[in-house]
PQR file with spaces between the fields and no chain letter, atoms N, CA, C, O and H, PARSE charges and radii, in Angstrom:
ATOM       1  N    MET     1     119.229  132.627  169.970 -0.4000 1.5000
ATOM       2  CA   MET     1     119.124  133.756  169.044 -0.0000 2.0000
ATOM       3  C    MET     1     117.661  133.920  168.621  0.5500 1.7000
ATOM       4  O    MET     1     116.908  132.947  168.587 -0.5500 1.4000
ATOM       5  N    PRO     2     117.270  135.134  168.306 -0.5600 1.5000
ATOM       6  CA   PRO     2     115.897  135.384  167.869  0.2800 2.0000
ATOM       7  C    PRO     2     115.573  134.718  166.532  0.5500 1.7000
ATOM       8  O    PRO     2     116.457  134.389  165.742 -0.5500 1.4000
ATOM       9  N    THR     3     114.273  134.535  166.313 -0.4000 1.5000
ATOM      10  CA   THR     3     113.772  134.023  165.037 -0.0000 2.0000
ATOM      11  C    THR     3     113.236  135.196  164.238  0.5500 1.7000
ATOM      12  O    THR     3     112.439  135.989  164.740 -0.5500 1.4000
ATOM      13  H    THR     3     113.555  134.803  166.955  0.4000 1.0000
ATOM      14  N    ILE     4     113.678  135.303  162.986 -0.4000 1.5000
ATOM      15  CA   ILE     4     113.302  136.401  162.095 -0.0000 2.0000
ATOM      16  C    ILE     4     112.460  135.842  160.951  0.5500 1.7000
ATOM      17  O    ILE     4     112.861  134.877  160.300 -0.5500 1.4000
ATOM      18  H    ILE     4     114.326  134.659  162.578  0.4000 1.0000
ATOM      19  N    LEU     5     111.297  136.442  160.703 -0.4000 1.5000
ATOM      20  CA   LEU     5     110.442  136.085  159.572 -0.0000 2.0000
ATOM      21  C    LEU     5     110.585  137.184  158.531  0.5500 1.7000
ATOM      22  O    LEU     5     110.398  138.362  158.835 -0.5500 1.4000
ATOM      23  H    LEU     5     110.972  137.226  161.232  0.4000 1.0000
ATOM      24  N    ILE     6     110.920  136.799  157.292 -0.4000 1.5000
ATOM      25  CA   ILE     6     111.128  137.778  156.229 -0.0000 2.0000
ATOM      26  C    ILE     6     110.128  137.543  155.107  0.5500 1.7000
ATOM      27  O    ILE     6     110.028  136.437  154.575 -0.5500 1.4000
ATOM      28  H    ILE     6     111.072  135.842  157.044  0.4000 1.0000
ATOM      29  N    THR     7     109.385  138.593  154.747 -0.4000 1.5000
ATOM      30  CA   THR     7     108.580  138.558  153.533 -0.0000 2.0000
ATOM      31  C    THR     7     109.474  139.091  152.424  0.5500 1.7000
ATOM      32  O    THR     7     110.211  140.053  152.637 -0.5500 1.4000
ATOM      33  H    THR     7     109.466  139.492  155.179  0.4000 1.0000
ATOM      34  N    GLY     8     109.423  138.488  151.256 -0.4000 1.5000
ATOM      35  CA   GLY     8     110.320  138.912  150.181 -0.0000 2.0000
ATOM      36  C    GLY     8     111.735  138.422  150.409  0.5500 1.7000
ATOM      37  O    GLY     8     112.687  139.040  149.933 -0.5500 1.4000
ATOM      38  H    GLY     8     108.825  137.705  151.084  0.4000 1.0000
ATOM      39  N    GLY     9     111.887  137.332  151.123 -0.4000 1.5000
ATOM      40  CA   GLY     9     113.204  136.813  151.464 -0.0000 2.0000
ATOM      41  C    GLY     9     114.002  136.264  150.305  0.5500 1.7000
ATOM      42  O    GLY     9     115.217  136.099  150.414 -0.5500 1.4000
ATOM      43  H    GLY     9     111.113  136.831  151.510  0.4000 1.0000
ATOM      44  N    SER    10     113.340  135.978  149.191 -0.4000 1.5000
ATOM      45  CA   SER    10     114.071  135.438  148.040 -0.0000 2.0000
ATOM      46  C    SER    10     114.502  136.533  147.062  0.5500 1.7000
ATOM      47  O    SER    10     115.168  136.252  146.066 -0.5500 1.4000
ATOM      48  H    SER    10     112.353  136.112  149.102  0.4000 1.0000
ATOM      49  N    GLY    11     114.126  137.768  147.346 -0.4000 1.5000
ATOM      50  CA   GLY    11     114.521  138.879  146.487 -0.0000 2.0000
ATOM      51  C    GLY    11     115.967  139.291  146.719  0.5500 1.7000
ATOM      52  O    GLY    11     116.676  138.674  147.514 -0.5500 1.4000
ATOM      53  H    GLY    11     113.585  137.997  148.155  0.4000 1.0000
ATOM      54  N    LEU    12     116.396  140.324  146.031 -0.4000 1.5000
ATOM      55  CA   LEU    12     117.778  140.788  146.105 -0.0000 2.0000
ATOM      56  C    LEU    12     118.181  141.159  147.538  0.5500 1.7000
ATOM      57  O    LEU    12     119.160  140.630  148.064 -0.5500 1.4000
ATOM      58  H    LEU    12     115.820  140.826  145.385  0.4000 1.0000
ATOM      59  N    ILE    13     117.443  142.049  148.154 -0.4000 1.5000
ATOM      60  CA   ILE    13     117.775  142.483  149.512 -0.0000 2.0000
ATOM      61  C    ILE    13     117.479  141.371  150.512  0.5500 1.7000
ATOM      62  O    ILE    13     118.279  141.118  151.412 -0.5500 1.4000
ATOM      63  H    ILE    13     116.648  142.479  147.727  0.4000 1.0000
ATOM      64  N    GLY    14     116.340  140.710  150.362 -0.4000 1.5000
ATOM      65  CA   GLY    14     115.968  139.624  151.269 -0.0000 2.0000
ATOM      66  C    GLY    14     116.957  138.476  151.254  0.5500 1.7000
ATOM      67  O    GLY    14     117.239  137.881  152.294 -0.5500 1.4000
ATOM      68  H    GLY    14     115.689  140.916  149.630  0.4000 1.0000
ATOM      69  N    GLY    15     117.484  138.161  150.084 -0.4000 1.5000
ATOM      70  CA   GLY    15     118.468  137.086  149.972 -0.0000 2.0000
ATOM      71  C    GLY    15     119.762  137.427  150.707  0.5500 1.7000
ATOM      72  O    GLY    15     120.331  136.590  151.408 -0.5500 1.4000
ATOM      73  H    GLY    15     117.255  138.644  149.239  0.4000 1.0000
ATOM      74  N    HIS    16     120.212  138.659  150.538 -0.4000 1.5000
ATOM      75  CA   HIS    16     121.432  139.091  151.227 -0.0000 2.0000
ATOM      76  C    HIS    16     121.212  139.156  152.745  0.5500 1.7000
ATOM      77  O    HIS    16     122.074  138.756  153.527 -0.5500 1.4000
ATOM      78  H    HIS    16     119.749  139.338  149.968  0.4000 1.0000
ATOM      79  N    LEU    17     120.047  139.667  153.142 -0.4000 1.5000
ATOM      80  CA   LEU    17     119.732  139.750  154.565 -0.0000 2.0000
ATOM      81  C    LEU    17     119.657  138.349  155.175  0.5500 1.7000
ATOM      82  O    LEU    17     120.165  138.122  156.274 -0.5500 1.4000
ATOM      83  H    LEU    17     119.346  139.992  152.506  0.4000 1.0000
ATOM      84  N    THR    18     119.031  137.417  154.472 -0.4000 1.5000
ATOM      85  CA   THR    18     118.935  136.030  154.953 -0.0000 2.0000
ATOM      86  C    THR    18     120.319  135.443  155.169  0.5500 1.7000
ATOM      87  O    THR    18     120.585  134.848  156.214 -0.5500 1.4000
ATOM      88  H    THR    18     118.619  137.601  153.579  0.4000 1.0000
ATOM      89  N    THR    19     121.201  135.601  154.196 -0.4000 1.5000
ATOM      90  CA   THR    19     122.562  135.077  154.306 -0.0000 2.0000
ATOM      91  C    THR    19     123.277  135.664  155.521  0.5500 1.7000
ATOM      92  O    THR    19     123.916  134.938  156.282 -0.5500 1.4000
ATOM      93  H    THR    19     120.985  136.084  153.347  0.4000 1.0000
ATOM      94  N    LEU    20     123.168  136.968  155.699 -0.4000 1.5000
ATOM      95  CA   LEU    20     123.808  137.640  156.829 -0.0000 2.0000
ATOM      96  C    LEU    20     123.262  137.135  158.160  0.5500 1.7000
ATOM      97  O    LEU    20     124.029  136.820  159.069 -0.5500 1.4000
ATOM      98  H    LEU    20     122.649  137.558  155.081  0.4000 1.0000
ATOM      99  N    LEU    21     121.943  137.058  158.274 -0.4000 1.5000
ATOM     100  CA   LEU    21     121.324  136.612  159.526 -0.0000 2.0000
ATOM     101  C    LEU    21     121.700  135.173  159.859  0.5500 1.7000
ATOM     102  O    LEU    21     122.004  134.859  161.009 -0.5500 1.4000
ATOM     103  H    LEU    21     121.320  137.313  157.535  0.4000 1.0000
ATOM     104  N    LEU    22     121.680  134.302  158.855 -0.4000 1.5000
ATOM     105  CA   LEU    22     122.063  132.905  159.091 -0.0000 2.0000
ATOM     106  C    LEU    22     123.520  132.811  159.544  0.5500 1.7000
ATOM     107  O    LEU    22     123.845  132.042  160.449 -0.5500 1.4000
ATOM     108  H    LEU    22     121.433  134.557  157.920  0.4000 1.0000
ATOM     109  N    ARG    23     124.385  133.588  158.919 -0.4000 1.5000
ATOM     110  CA   ARG    23     125.802  133.598  159.280 -0.0000 2.0000
ATOM     111  C    ARG    23     126.000  134.037  160.732  0.5500 1.7000
ATOM     112  O    ARG    23     126.912  133.564  161.411 -0.5500 1.4000
ATOM     113  H    ARG    23     124.121  134.213  158.184  0.4000 1.0000
ATOM     114  N    GLU    24     125.147  134.936  161.197 -0.4000 1.5000
ATOM     115  CA   GLU    24     125.235  135.439  162.569 -0.0000 2.0000
ATOM     116  C    GLU    24     124.532  134.523  163.574  0.5500 1.7000
ATOM     117  O    GLU    24     124.564  134.785  164.777 -0.5500 1.4000
ATOM     118  H    GLU    24     124.406  135.320  160.645  0.4000 1.0000
ATOM     119  N    GLY    25     123.894  133.445  163.086 -0.4000 1.5000
ATOM     120  CA   GLY    25     123.292  132.469  163.981 -0.0000 2.0000
ATOM     121  C    GLY    25     121.805  132.635  164.251  0.5500 1.7000
ATOM     122  O    GLY    25     121.249  131.926  165.090 -0.5500 1.4000
ATOM     123  H    GLY    25     123.868  133.232  162.109  0.4000 1.0000
ATOM     124  N    PHE    26     121.150  133.561  163.555 -0.4000 1.5000
ATOM     125  CA   PHE    26     119.712  133.742  163.729 -0.0000 2.0000
ATOM     126  C    PHE    26     118.954  132.605  163.055  0.5500 1.7000
ATOM     127  O    PHE    26     119.439  132.011  162.092 -0.5500 1.4000
ATOM     128  H    PHE    26     121.602  134.137  162.874  0.4000 1.0000
ATOM     129  N    ALA    27     117.769  132.309  163.564 -0.4000 1.5000
ATOM     130  CA   ALA    27     116.845  131.405  162.877 -0.0000 2.0000
ATOM     131  C    ALA    27     116.044  132.271  161.909  0.5500 1.7000
ATOM     132  O    ALA    27     115.504  133.304  162.302 -0.5500 1.4000
ATOM     133  H    ALA    27     117.375  132.791  164.347  0.4000 1.0000
ATOM     134  N    VAL    28     115.965  131.857  160.651 -0.4000 1.5000
ATOM     135  CA   VAL    28     115.294  132.661  159.627 -0.0000 2.0000
ATOM     136  C    VAL    28     114.205  131.828  158.963  0.5500 1.7000
ATOM     137  O    VAL    28     114.394  130.645  158.677 -0.5500 1.4000
ATOM     138  H    VAL    28     116.404  131.017  160.331  0.4000 1.0000
ATOM     139  N    ARG    29     113.064  132.466  158.724 -0.4000 1.5000
ATOM     140  CA   ARG    29     111.954  131.881  157.972 -0.0000 2.0000
ATOM     141  C    ARG    29     111.534  132.889  156.915  0.5500 1.7000
ATOM     142  O    ARG    29     111.757  134.091  157.057 -0.5500 1.4000
ATOM     143  H    ARG    29     112.911  133.427  158.956  0.4000 1.0000
ATOM     144  N    HIS    30     110.919  132.374  155.847 -0.4000 1.5000
ATOM     145  CA   HIS    30     110.397  133.238  154.792 -0.0000 2.0000
ATOM     146  C    HIS    30     108.900  133.036  154.638  0.5500 1.7000
ATOM     147  O    HIS    30     108.381  131.951  154.899 -0.5500 1.4000
ATOM     148  H    HIS    30     110.738  131.397  155.732  0.4000 1.0000
ATOM     149  N    LEU    31     108.208  134.085  154.212 -0.4000 1.5000
ATOM     150  CA   LEU    31     106.829  133.995  153.732 -0.0000 2.0000
ATOM     151  C    LEU    31     106.886  134.190  152.229  0.5500 1.7000
ATOM     152  O    LEU    31     107.562  135.093  151.736 -0.5500 1.4000
ATOM     153  H    LEU    31     108.630  134.967  153.999  0.4000 1.0000
ATOM     154  N    SER    32     106.164  133.331  151.494 -0.4000 1.5000
ATOM     155  CA   SER    32     106.213  133.379  150.036 -0.0000 2.0000
ATOM     156  C    SER    32     104.905  132.871  149.460  0.5500 1.7000
ATOM     157  O    SER    32     104.038  132.387  150.189 -0.5500 1.4000
ATOM     158  H    SER    32     105.614  132.598  151.895  0.4000 1.0000
ATOM     159  N    ARG    33     104.768  132.984  148.139 -0.4000 1.5000
ATOM     160  CA   ARG    33     103.577  132.456  147.480 -0.0000 2.0000
ATOM     161  C    ARG    33     103.564  130.935  147.452  0.5500 1.7000
ATOM     162  O    ARG    33     102.499  130.331  147.327 -0.5500 1.4000
ATOM     163  H    ARG    33     105.472  133.377  147.547  0.4000 1.0000
ATOM     164  N    SER    34     104.728  130.309  147.566 -0.4000 1.5000
ATOM     165  CA   SER    34     104.775  128.850  147.586 -0.0000 2.0000
ATOM     166  C    SER    34     105.572  128.378  148.807  0.5500 1.7000
ATOM     167  O    SER    34     106.604  128.951  149.156 -0.5500 1.4000
ATOM     168  H    SER    34     105.593  130.800  147.667  0.4000 1.0000
ATOM     169  N    ALA    35     105.072  127.338  149.434 -0.4000 1.5000
ATOM     170  CA   ALA    35     105.658  126.832  150.672 -0.0000 2.0000
ATOM     171  C    ALA    35     106.772  125.825  150.406  0.5500 1.7000
ATOM     172  O    ALA    35     106.707  125.031  149.467 -0.5500 1.4000
ATOM     173  H    ALA    35     104.233  126.873  149.151  0.4000 1.0000
ATOM     174  N    LYS    36     107.790  125.877  151.252 -0.4000 1.5000
ATOM     175  CA   LYS    36     108.871  124.890  151.296 -0.0000 2.0000
ATOM     176  C    LYS    36     109.304  124.785  152.762  0.5500 1.7000
ATOM     177  O    LYS    36     110.416  125.178  153.115 -0.5500 1.4000
ATOM     178  H    LYS    36     107.843  126.522  152.015  0.4000 1.0000
ATOM     179  N    PRO    37     108.416  124.250  153.617 -0.5600 1.5000
ATOM     180  CA   PRO    37     108.705  124.258  155.055  0.2800 2.0000
ATOM     181  C    PRO    37     109.911  123.418  155.462  0.5500 1.7000
ATOM     182  O    PRO    37     110.428  123.582  156.567 -0.5500 1.4000
ATOM     183  N    ASP    38     110.367  122.520  154.590 -0.4000 1.5000
ATOM     184  CA   ASP    38     111.518  121.678  154.924 -0.0000 2.0000
ATOM     185  C    ASP    38     112.803  122.139  154.247  0.5500 1.7000
ATOM     186  O    ASP    38     113.802  121.421  154.282 -0.5500 1.4000
ATOM     187  H    ASP    38     109.947  122.387  153.692  0.4000 1.0000
ATOM     188  N    GLY    39     112.800  123.315  153.633 -0.4000 1.5000
ATOM     189  CA   GLY    39     113.982  123.821  152.944 -0.0000 2.0000
ATOM     190  C    GLY    39     115.042  124.296  153.920  0.5500 1.7000
ATOM     191  O    GLY    39     114.819  124.305  155.131 -0.5500 1.4000
ATOM     192  H    GLY    39     111.988  123.898  153.604  0.4000 1.0000
ATOM     193  N    THR    40     116.192  124.691  153.396 -0.4000 1.5000
ATOM     194  CA   THR    40     117.267  125.239  154.218 -0.0000 2.0000
ATOM     195  C    THR    40     116.748  126.411  155.040  0.5500 1.7000
ATOM     196  O    THR    40     117.031  126.518  156.233 -0.5500 1.4000
ATOM     197  H    THR    40     116.373  124.683  152.413  0.4000 1.0000
ATOM     198  N    VAL    41     115.992  127.282  154.397 -0.4000 1.5000
ATOM     199  CA   VAL    41     115.256  128.343  155.088 -0.0000 2.0000
ATOM     200  C    VAL    41     113.785  127.960  154.967  0.5500 1.7000
ATOM     201  O    VAL    41     113.230  127.997  153.869 -0.5500 1.4000
ATOM     202  H    VAL    41     115.762  127.196  153.428  0.4000 1.0000
ATOM     203  N    PRO    42     113.144  127.591  156.081 -0.5600 1.5000
ATOM     204  CA   PRO    42     111.729  127.210  155.994  0.2800 2.0000
ATOM     205  C    PRO    42     110.906  128.339  155.383  0.5500 1.7000
ATOM     206  O    PRO    42     110.982  129.488  155.817 -0.5500 1.4000
ATOM     207  N    THR    43     110.119  127.990  154.369 -0.4000 1.5000
ATOM     208  CA   THR    43     109.316  128.980  153.657 -0.0000 2.0000
ATOM     209  C    THR    43     107.853  128.575  153.759  0.5500 1.7000
ATOM     210  O    THR    43     107.488  127.439  153.454 -0.5500 1.4000
ATOM     211  H    THR    43     110.057  127.057  154.016  0.4000 1.0000
ATOM     212  N    TYR    44     107.024  129.512  154.188 -0.4000 1.5000
ATOM     213  CA   TYR    44     105.607  129.246  154.422 -0.0000 2.0000
ATOM     214  C    TYR    44     104.760  130.080  153.480  0.5500 1.7000
ATOM     215  O    TYR    44     105.155  131.168  153.059 -0.5500 1.4000
ATOM     216  H    TYR    44     107.320  130.434  154.436  0.4000 1.0000
ATOM     217  N    GLU    45     103.584  129.549  153.156 -0.4000 1.5000
ATOM     218  CA   GLU    45     102.710  130.196  152.185 -0.0000 2.0000
ATOM     219  C    GLU    45     102.028  131.434  152.756  0.5500 1.7000
ATOM     220  O    GLU    45     101.549  131.452  153.890 -0.5500 1.4000
ATOM     221  H    GLU    45     103.264  128.666  153.498  0.4000 1.0000
ATOM     222  N    TRP    46     102.008  132.463  151.920 -0.4000 1.5000
ATOM     223  CA   TRP    46     101.280  133.695  152.201 -0.0000 2.0000
ATOM     224  C    TRP    46     100.449  133.992  150.959  0.5500 1.7000
ATOM     225  O    TRP    46     100.985  134.423  149.938 -0.5500 1.4000
ATOM     226  H    TRP    46     102.397  132.449  150.999  0.4000 1.0000
ATOM     227  N    ASP    47      99.148  133.764  151.043 -0.4000 1.5000
ATOM     228  CA   ASP    47      98.234  134.016  149.924 -0.0000 2.0000
ATOM     229  C    ASP    47      97.533  135.341  150.182  0.5500 1.7000
ATOM     230  O    ASP    47      96.558  135.412  150.930 -0.5500 1.4000
ATOM     231  H    ASP    47      98.712  133.414  151.872  0.4000 1.0000
ATOM     232  N    ILE    48      98.044  136.376  149.556 -0.4000 1.5000
ATOM     233  CA   ILE    48      97.540  137.728  149.794 -0.0000 2.0000
ATOM     234  C    ILE    48      96.085  137.853  149.352  0.5500 1.7000
ATOM     235  O    ILE    48      95.281  138.476  150.045 -0.5500 1.4000
ATOM     236  H    ILE    48      98.837  136.318  148.949  0.4000 1.0000
ATOM     237  N    THR    49      95.737  137.268  148.204 -0.4000 1.5000
ATOM     238  CA   THR    49      94.367  137.399  147.696 -0.0000 2.0000
ATOM     239  C    THR    49      93.351  136.745  148.618  0.5500 1.7000
ATOM     240  O    THR    49      92.255  137.271  148.812 -0.5500 1.4000
ATOM     241  H    THR    49      96.390  136.762  147.640  0.4000 1.0000
ATOM     242  N    ALA    50      93.708  135.610  149.182 -0.4000 1.5000
ATOM     243  CA   ALA    50      92.798  134.908  150.088 -0.0000 2.0000
ATOM     244  C    ALA    50      92.905  135.421  151.520  0.5500 1.7000
ATOM     245  O    ALA    50      92.101  135.053  152.377 -0.5500 1.4000
ATOM     246  H    ALA    50      94.598  135.183  149.025  0.4000 1.0000
ATOM     247  N    GLY    51      93.900  136.273  151.781 -0.4000 1.5000
ATOM     248  CA   GLY    51      94.092  136.778  153.132 -0.0000 2.0000
ATOM     249  C    GLY    51      94.547  135.700  154.097  0.5500 1.7000
ATOM     250  O    GLY    51      94.143  135.687  155.259 -0.5500 1.4000
ATOM     251  H    GLY    51      94.554  136.572  151.085  0.4000 1.0000
ATOM     252  N    HIS    52      95.394  134.788  153.610 -0.4000 1.5000
ATOM     253  CA   HIS    52      95.828  133.645  154.425 -0.0000 2.0000
ATOM     254  C    HIS    52      97.347  133.628  154.604  0.5500 1.7000
ATOM     255  O    HIS    52      98.106  133.794  153.649 -0.5500 1.4000
ATOM     256  H    HIS    52      95.722  134.799  152.666  0.4000 1.0000
ATOM     257  N    VAL    53      97.765  133.425  155.846 -0.4000 1.5000
ATOM     258  CA   VAL    53      99.171  133.181  156.177 -0.0000 2.0000
ATOM     259  C    VAL    53      99.215  131.868  156.934  0.5500 1.7000
ATOM     260  O    VAL    53      98.433  131.662  157.862 -0.5500 1.4000
ATOM     261  H    VAL    53      97.148  133.290  156.622  0.4000 1.0000
ATOM     262  N    ASP    54     100.114  130.984  156.553 -0.4000 1.5000
ATOM     263  CA   ASP    54     100.287  129.727  157.276 -0.0000 2.0000
ATOM     264  C    ASP    54     100.653  130.070  158.722  0.5500 1.7000
ATOM     265  O    ASP    54     101.692  130.688  158.952 -0.5500 1.4000
ATOM     266  H    ASP    54     100.749  131.152  155.799  0.4000 1.0000
ATOM     267  N    PRO    55      99.835  129.688  159.694 -0.5600 1.5000
ATOM     268  CA   PRO    55     100.096  130.065  161.083  0.2800 2.0000
ATOM     269  C    PRO    55     101.418  129.532  161.638  0.5500 1.7000
ATOM     270  O    PRO    55     101.951  130.089  162.597 -0.5500 1.4000
ATOM     271  N    ARG    56     101.951  128.466  161.048 -0.4000 1.5000
ATOM     272  CA   ARG    56     103.244  127.936  161.506 -0.0000 2.0000
ATOM     273  C    ARG    56     104.366  128.948  161.290  0.5500 1.7000
ATOM     274  O    ARG    56     105.361  128.942  162.015 -0.5500 1.4000
ATOM     275  H    ARG    56     101.518  128.013  160.269  0.4000 1.0000
ATOM     276  N    ALA    57     104.208  129.812  160.297 -0.4000 1.5000
ATOM     277  CA   ALA    57     105.240  130.819  160.000 -0.0000 2.0000
ATOM     278  C    ALA    57     105.431  131.779  161.167  0.5500 1.7000
ATOM     279  O    ALA    57     106.527  132.301  161.368 -0.5500 1.4000
ATOM     280  H    ALA    57     103.400  129.818  159.707  0.4000 1.0000
ATOM     281  N    LEU    58     104.379  132.014  161.930 -0.4000 1.5000
ATOM     282  CA   LEU    58     104.415  133.019  162.999 -0.0000 2.0000
ATOM     283  C    LEU    58     104.759  132.456  164.373  0.5500 1.7000
ATOM     284  O    LEU    58     104.944  133.217  165.323 -0.5500 1.4000
ATOM     285  H    LEU    58     103.488  131.590  161.767  0.4000 1.0000
ATOM     286  N    GLU    59     104.847  131.136  164.490 -0.4000 1.5000
ATOM     287  CA   GLU    59     105.119  130.526  165.792 -0.0000 2.0000
ATOM     288  C    GLU    59     106.498  130.934  166.317  0.5500 1.7000
ATOM     289  O    GLU    59     107.511  130.734  165.646 -0.5500 1.4000
ATOM     290  H    GLU    59     104.697  130.518  163.719  0.4000 1.0000
ATOM     291  N    ASN    60     106.523  131.498  167.499 -0.4000 1.5000
ATOM     292  CA   ASN    60     107.763  131.890  168.186 -0.0000 2.0000
ATOM     293  C    ASN    60     108.645  132.859  167.395  0.5500 1.7000
ATOM     294  O    ASN    60     109.864  132.861  167.561 -0.5500 1.4000
ATOM     295  H    ASN    60     105.700  131.660  168.044  0.4000 1.0000
ATOM     296  N    VAL    61     108.042  133.673  166.547 -0.4000 1.5000
ATOM     297  CA   VAL    61     108.796  134.681  165.790 -0.0000 2.0000
ATOM     298  C    VAL    61     109.037  135.894  166.679  0.5500 1.7000
ATOM     299  O    VAL    61     108.125  136.377  167.350 -0.5500 1.4000
ATOM     300  H    VAL    61     107.051  133.671  166.412  0.4000 1.0000
ATOM     301  N    ASP    62     110.261  136.374  166.676 -0.4000 1.5000
ATOM     302  CA   ASP    62     110.619  137.539  167.476 -0.0000 2.0000
ATOM     303  C    ASP    62     110.532  138.842  166.683  0.5500 1.7000
ATOM     304  O    ASP    62     110.173  139.884  167.230 -0.5500 1.4000
ATOM     305  H    ASP    62     111.002  135.982  166.130  0.4000 1.0000
ATOM     306  N    HIS    63     110.863  138.778  165.386 -0.4000 1.5000
ATOM     307  CA   HIS    63     110.876  139.983  164.548 -0.0000 2.0000
ATOM     308  C    HIS    63     110.389  139.621  163.148  0.5500 1.7000
ATOM     309  O    HIS    63     110.595  138.504  162.673 -0.5500 1.4000
ATOM     310  H    HIS    63     111.155  137.931  164.941  0.4000 1.0000
ATOM     311  N    ILE    64     109.737  140.588  162.496 -0.4000 1.5000
ATOM     312  CA   ILE    64     109.302  140.428  161.106 -0.0000 2.0000
ATOM     313  C    ILE    64     109.929  141.551  160.285  0.5500 1.7000
ATOM     314  O    ILE    64     109.879  142.720  160.669 -0.5500 1.4000
ATOM     315  H    ILE    64     109.569  141.495  162.882  0.4000 1.0000
ATOM     316  N    VAL    65     110.521  141.177  159.147 -0.4000 1.5000
ATOM     317  CA   VAL    65     111.067  142.155  158.203 -0.0000 2.0000
ATOM     318  C    VAL    65     110.225  142.036  156.937  0.5500 1.7000
ATOM     319  O    VAL    65     110.200  140.984  156.298 -0.5500 1.4000
ATOM     320  H    VAL    65     110.561  140.228  158.836  0.4000 1.0000
ATOM     321  N    HIS    66     109.538  143.116  156.578 -0.4000 1.5000
ATOM     322  CA   HIS    66     108.626  143.097  155.428 -0.0000 2.0000
ATOM     323  C    HIS    66     109.310  143.731  154.215  0.5500 1.7000
ATOM     324  O    HIS    66     109.482  144.948  154.151 -0.5500 1.4000
ATOM     325  H    HIS    66     109.558  143.970  157.097  0.4000 1.0000
ATOM     326  N    LEU    67     109.693  142.895  153.265 -0.4000 1.5000
ATOM     327  CA   LEU    67     110.379  143.369  152.053 -0.0000 2.0000
ATOM     328  C    LEU    67     109.617  143.041  150.779  0.5500 1.7000
ATOM     329  O    LEU    67     110.076  143.385  149.689 -0.5500 1.4000
ATOM     330  H    LEU    67     109.553  141.906  153.317  0.4000 1.0000
ATOM     331  N    SER    68     108.466  142.386  150.885 -0.4000 1.5000
ATOM     332  CA   SER    68     107.771  141.982  149.656 -0.0000 2.0000
ATOM     333  C    SER    68     107.048  143.173  149.039  0.5500 1.7000
ATOM     334  O    SER    68     106.762  144.170  149.702 -0.5500 1.4000
ATOM     335  H    SER    68     108.093  142.107  151.770  0.4000 1.0000
ATOM     336  N    GLY    69     106.772  143.037  147.777 -0.4000 1.5000
ATOM     337  CA   GLY    69     106.084  144.088  147.045 -0.0000 2.0000
ATOM     338  C    GLY    69     106.678  144.205  145.656  0.5500 1.7000
ATOM     339  O    GLY    69     107.466  143.362  145.229 -0.5500 1.4000
ATOM     340  H    GLY    69     107.005  142.227  147.239  0.4000 1.0000
ATOM     341  N    ALA    70     106.294  145.252  144.962 -0.4000 1.5000
ATOM     342  CA   ALA    70     106.788  145.466  143.603 -0.0000 2.0000
ATOM     343  C    ALA    70     108.275  145.798  143.642  0.5500 1.7000
ATOM     344  O    ALA    70     108.738  146.542  144.506 -0.5500 1.4000
ATOM     345  H    ALA    70     105.654  145.938  145.309  0.4000 1.0000
ATOM     346  N    GLY    71     109.004  145.240  142.703 -0.4000 1.5000
ATOM     347  CA   GLY    71     110.427  145.537  142.590 -0.0000 2.0000
ATOM     348  C    GLY    71     110.654  146.987  142.188  0.5500 1.7000
ATOM     349  O    GLY    71     109.839  147.582  141.484 -0.5500 1.4000
ATOM     350  H    GLY    71     108.628  144.635  142.001  0.4000 1.0000
ATOM     351  N    ILE    72     111.740  147.533  142.630 -0.4000 1.5000
ATOM     352  CA   ILE    72     112.031  148.946  142.389 -0.0000 2.0000
ATOM     353  C    ILE    72     112.185  149.256  140.891  0.5500 1.7000
ATOM     354  O    ILE    72     111.946  150.387  140.470 -0.5500 1.4000
ATOM     355  H    ILE    72     112.403  147.049  143.202  0.4000 1.0000
ATOM     356  N    ALA    73     112.577  148.273  140.098 -0.4000 1.5000
ATOM     357  CA   ALA    73     112.775  148.500  138.669 -0.0000 2.0000
ATOM     358  C    ALA    73     111.703  147.820  137.818  0.5500 1.7000
ATOM     359  O    ALA    73     111.876  147.688  136.606 -0.5500 1.4000
ATOM     360  H    ALA    73     112.771  147.354  140.441  0.4000 1.0000
ATOM     361  N    ASP    74     110.592  147.385  138.435 -0.4000 1.5000
ATOM     362  CA   ASP    74     109.546  146.676  137.692 -0.0000 2.0000
ATOM     363  C    ASP    74     108.771  147.567  136.731  0.5500 1.7000
ATOM     364  O    ASP    74     108.300  147.100  135.693 -0.5500 1.4000
ATOM     365  H    ASP    74     110.451  147.493  139.420  0.4000 1.0000
ATOM     366  N    LYS    75     108.635  148.848  137.070 -0.4000 1.5000
ATOM     367  CA   LYS    75     107.874  149.763  136.223 -0.0000 2.0000
ATOM     368  C    LYS    75     108.350  151.182  136.481  0.5500 1.7000
ATOM     369  O    LYS    75     108.991  151.444  137.499 -0.5500 1.4000
ATOM     370  H    LYS    75     109.017  149.227  137.913  0.4000 1.0000
ATOM     371  N    PRO    76     108.046  152.101  135.573 -0.5600 1.5000
ATOM     372  CA   PRO    76     108.438  153.501  135.792  0.2800 2.0000
ATOM     373  C    PRO    76     107.736  154.090  137.009  0.5500 1.7000
ATOM     374  O    PRO    76     106.581  153.759  137.278 -0.5500 1.4000
ATOM     375  N    TRP    77     108.415  154.948  137.738 -0.4000 1.5000
ATOM     376  CA   TRP    77     107.827  155.600  138.895 -0.0000 2.0000
ATOM     377  C    TRP    77     106.938  156.785  138.486  0.5500 1.7000
ATOM     378  O    TRP    77     105.982  157.128  139.181 -0.5500 1.4000
ATOM     379  H    TRP    77     109.353  155.216  137.520  0.4000 1.0000
ATOM     380  N    THR    78     107.270  157.388  137.364 -0.4000 1.5000
ATOM     381  CA   THR    78     106.472  158.531  136.867 -0.0000 2.0000
ATOM     382  C    THR    78     106.281  158.342  135.366  0.5500 1.7000
ATOM     383  O    THR    78     107.005  157.572  134.736 -0.5500 1.4000
ATOM     384  H    THR    78     108.047  157.108  136.800  0.4000 1.0000
ATOM     385  N    PRO    79     105.313  159.042  134.802 -0.5600 1.5000
ATOM     386  CA   PRO    79     105.086  158.920  133.343  0.2800 2.0000
ATOM     387  C    PRO    79     106.289  159.413  132.583  0.5500 1.7000
ATOM     388  O    PRO    79     106.293  159.392  131.353 -0.5500 1.4000
């Protein structure tokens, strides 16, 4: 099965997507601000300010799903 790398994997949508993918037999990894490479879902550091991604996160990855960013309810969309 393909390996999927998810940014924002611990969020609402990312968490549900991770559960679904794991249930279907996919290998799943997360990119996050803090690393947990030995966790149930290996999580690798992504330091946006420093422009650094742990290169191990990208090894043999088939697909990337980018879900990180500001939450939809974090702030008003308009004044």
